[in-house]
C-alpha positions in Angstrom: 71.9 28.1 -21.9 73.9 24.9 -23.0 73.8 23.4 -19.4 70.2 24.0 -19.1 69.8 22.8 -23.0 71.9 19.7 -22.0 70.0 19.0 -18.5 66.5 19.3 -20.5 67.5 16.8 -23.1 69.1 14.6 -20.5 65.6 14.6 -18.2 63.7 14.3 -21.7 65.9 11.5 -22.5 64.9 9.5 -19.2 61.8 10.1 -19.4 61.3 8.6 -22.9 63.2 5.7 -21.7 61.1 5.0 -18.6 58.2 5.5 -21.4 59.3 2.9 -23.5 59.9 0.8 -20.7 56.7 0.8 -19.6 55.2 0.3 -22.8 57.0 -2.9 -23.2 56.0 -4.5 -19.9 52.5 -3.8 -21.0 53.1 -5.0 -24.5 52.2 -2.3 -26.6 52.1 -2.4 -30.4 54.9 -2.4 -32.2 54.3 0.9 -33.5 54.4 2.7 -30.6 57.6 1.0 -29.7 59.1 2.0 -32.5 58.5 5.5 -32.4 59.2 5.7 -28.9 62.8 3.9 -29.6 63.2 6.1 -32.5 62.8 9.5 -30.3 65.2 7.9 -27.9 68.0 7.3 -31.0 67.3 11.0 -32.1 68.2 12.0 -28.6 71.0 10.2 -28.4 72.5 10.9 -31.1 71.9 14.6 -31.6 75.1 16.6 -30.6 75.2 18.1 -27.6 74.9 21.6 -27.1 77.9 22.9 -25.5 80.3 19.8 -27.1 81.2 18.2 -23.7 82.3 21.0 -20.9 79.6 19.4 -18.9 79.5 15.5 -18.0 75.6 14.5 -18.3 74.7 13.0 -15.3 73.7 9.2 -15.0 70.1 8.1 -15.5 69.0 5.5 -13.1 66.2 3.4 -13.3 64.8 1.4 -10.9 63.8 -2.4 -11.6 60.1 -3.1 -11.2 59.6 -6.9 -9.4 
């Protein structure tokens, strides 16, 4: 169960980072950027469910351009 929770959290974190990047590109309001950044920081600072028994996968981002 902890592995599933860690995987879900990692997917959620990657999705938030993509949404933040898209919001930045479309020049979203500072309130929207701050809210997304706050959510990202909460997930990044949360302790892992299984205290490091699983190495999280790397979130690969593709540059747009």
